[in-house]
N, C-alpha and C positions, 0 to 999 in steps of 0.2 A: 656113764662117763665118756666124754668125747675128747680125743687128743687133737688140739687145734694149733694152728700157727697164725700169728698176727704179725704183719710187717707194716711198719709206718715209715714211709719215705718222705722226709721233709726237705726243707731248703738246705739245712746244714748236715743232718745226719740221717742214717737209715738204721732202723732198729728191728729186732726180731724177738718175739715172745712165743715160746712153745709151752703149752700148758694143758693139763688135764682138767676139763671143765665138767661139773655136774650141775646142769641148769636147775634141776628139781630142788637140790639142796642149797643152791646158790654158792657153791664153792669153786675155787680155782686154785690149782696147785702148779706153781711154776716148775718147769723142767730146764728151760734155757731162757735167759733174758740178757740180750747183748746189744751192743751199739757200735757202729763205725761212723766216723765223721768223713763224709764224702763230698760235702759242699756242692750238691747238685745245682743249687741256685747261683753258682759262681757267674756273675755278670748278667744274670737274667733281667734284673731291674733296668740295666742299661741297654742291652741288646735285644731283649725279647726272645732269646733263644738259649737252649741248654748248650753249654760249651762242649766240644768233642771230648776233652779230657775229663770233664765232670761226668759226662755220660758214661765214659769208659770206667771210671772209678765206681760209679753206682751200680752198673751192670755186673762188674766183677764181684762186688759185695753181694749182690742178689744171687749170683751163682753159688757163692759160699753158703748162703742161707738155704738155697735149694738142696744142697748136699746134706746140711744139718737136718732138714725136714725129712728127707728120704731116710737117713740113718735112724731117726727116731720114729719112723712109721706114722707120720702125721696123717690124720684122716681128712682134715679140711684146712684150707689155706685162704686167707684174705689179705691181699696186698692193697694198701691204701696210699695214694700219693696226694700231696697237698699243694702248698702255695706255688713252689717253683714250677711244678708240672702244669698247674692251672694256667700260669702266665706264659708258658713257652710256645712259640710257633711250631717248633719241631717235636711236640710232645708225642705225636704218633710214632715217631722213631723210637722214643723211649718206651712206649707201651709195647711195641713189637719186641723189643729186646727183653723186657721183663717176661712177656708171655713165652718167649723161647726158652728162657732160663728156668722158669717155675712151672710152666704148664697150666697156669691159671690166668684169667683175664684181670689185669690190674685195673683198679678204679681210681680215676682222677676225680676226687670228690670236691663238691662245692663247699664253700665256707660254712654253710649251715649244717651240713652233714658232719664236717670236721668238728664243729662246736658240739653237736649232739653226742658224738662218740667220746669227746674229751670229758663232757659232763658225766656221762655214764661211768667212764673209767675212774674218775676222781671220786664221785659221790658214793660209789659202791663201797669204797674203803672208809668213808667218813660217817656212814650211817650210824646214828646213835651217839657219836662222839662230839658233835658240834651242832649248834642251832642253825636251822635254816630261816629264811632262804639263803642259799649259797650263791655267791658270785664267783664262778670258776673262770680263771684266766689262764689260757694255754699260750704262752709266749714263745713263738717259734722263730725260725730264721727269716721267713718271708712274710708271715702273717701272724696276727694275734687274735685268738678267739675269746670273746667275753660272753658268758652264758649265765643267766639267772634262773634259779628254780630251787625247789626243795626236793621233790621226788623225781621230777622231770623238768626239762627246760620250758620256761614260759616266755623267755625273750633271749635272743642271741644276735650277735653281730661279729663279723669277721673284718678286722682292719688290715690293710696292706702295710703293716708296720711290723718289723721284726729285727733281730740283731744283725743278720747278714745284710738285709736291705738298708738299714740305717747306717751301717758301717760303710758300705759302698757308696751310699748317696751323700753322706755328710762327714763322717769321722775318719778322715784320711791321714791326719798328722799324728806324730808320736813324740810327746803326749798330745792329746787333742787340744785344740785352741778354744778360747772362749767363744769366738765367732762360730766355730763348728758346732759347739754344744748348743748355742742359741738357735741355730738353724734347725738342728735335729729336734730340739725341744718344741719349737714352733710347729714342726711337722707332726709330732706326736700329739701335741695339744689339739690341733685341728682334727686329727683322727678321733681323739677321745670325745670331742664335741659331737661328731657325727654318730659315734657309738652311743653316747648318752641320750641321743634323741630316740634310740630304739630300745636300749636296755636301761631301765631305771636303776642306776647304781645305788641310789639312796635307800632302796628297799632291802638291800642285802644286810644280813645279820653276821655272816661269816665270809671273809675274803680268802679264797684258796688259789694259790699259785702253782702252776705245773710247768714241766719241761726244763731243759738244761740250764737256761739262764737263771731261772728262779732257784733251782736246786744248788747251783754254784754260788749265787748270792747268799743262800742260806748256809752253805758250808763255810763261807767267809765269815758270816755273822756269828756262827758257832765256834769259830777258831779251830776248825778241824785240822789235824796233822796229815790226814789223808781223806779222800772222798769216801764217805761211809753212808750208803743208802739207808741203812737201818737207823742211824741217828738223824738223818735228814727227813725221812718219811714221817709225816704227821707232826713235825716240829711246829711249835707255836712261838712266834717271836713278836716282841713289841714293835709297833709300827716305826717308831723312831730309830730302833736298831736296824731295821731293814733299810730305811732311808740312808742311814749313815754308812752301811755296808755298800750300798749302791754308789754313793758319792765317792767312797774310797776307791772302789774298783775303776770308776770312770776316770779319775785323775791320775791313776798309775800309768807308768810307761809299759810298753809291751814286754820288755825284759822283766820288769817287776811283777807283772801278772804271771808270766811264765814260771817265775820262781816260786809261786804259791804252791804248796804241796798237794792241794786238792784239785788243782786246775787241770782239766783235760787239754792236751796240746791243741786239739781242734777247736777249742773255744777261746784261746788266748787272744786272737785278733778281733773277736766279735763281742766279748763279754762286756766291754765298756759301753757299747751301744745297747746291749741287752739290759745292762744295769740302768742306763738312762731311761729306757722305755718302762722298766718295772717300777722305778722310782716315780715316774710321772703317773702311772696307773694307780699306785698305792696312795699317793698324795691326793689325786683327784677323787678316788673312791672315798677316802676319809672325809674330804671336804663335803661331798654330796650326801654322805650319811649324816654328817653334822647338820647340814641345812635341813635335812628331813627330820631332825629332832633326835637322832640316835648318836652313837659313839662307836668308832672303830679304834680299838686299842691294840689289837694283835692281828697277825697274818699267819695263816696256816699254809705249810708247804706239803705237797703230796708227790710221791714218786709214782703214784698210780695215775695214769693219764689216758690219752687217746689209744695207746697200745693195748691197755686193758679193755677199753671200750670196744676195740676191734675184736679182741678175743671173745668177749661176751657175745658180740653180734654173730660171730661165726657159729657159736654153739646153739644159738636160738633155733 
């Protein structure tokens, strides 16, 4: 048994998982699973740099996580940074700050590695419950990873499309305008065309969605009175119900979204864009599976994602 810490630092949030892992038995026991919305990617799409206030928020959260790891006597730590850090000119400053706080070298991973870790984290919890091949979609703040495989990835693509990036680039009004939605939809559609040239969506038997946008859309579709990971994890929803939930969240005002009982405050301003992206992906995958002679009737949501994949990789 090895006590590990996995830290996933994305464009919108930074998350920590401390777990006891037994690689021989293939078991993982969570001790701590927590998240803070720090919006590291604030303005990165426009400026190409991490904003000073975003840097400060993220490094402060990292210091809190370092204390947790020390208190729990963690043996191994892996810190993985994704889209915002990949894109930022001043990422070396961020890496230095993380190294000083944690005492480990943070990894600014490429999209392919992010996709591999997401696939491992998600499919580890799905084994035996659903039919492969799986198309695993990790919809983040700055990028979205799409990975196809059954026991391991056979095709993967990372799109520079995410809820924070699309909000900052297109969806600035409250409520959003038809013109903004059209521009964002065109952007996402073009990215999906590029992804489909690499990842054959039509070969998927099960579509699996990961990360905060997808879990929030799922909470909405389930009509939850509070965010409940136990009810969200592994849920299977009809495609039409997912699309309706996405459309509802997109057309709401910011105040209406904030009033939803399951909504994390840090997602209020970006969930509309996230819902637009998820809706486009679900619709495109359903269409491509149909063209290939199959049928996509449902979508699976998993609370197990890149964070779990990082933890497994630390214990290897």
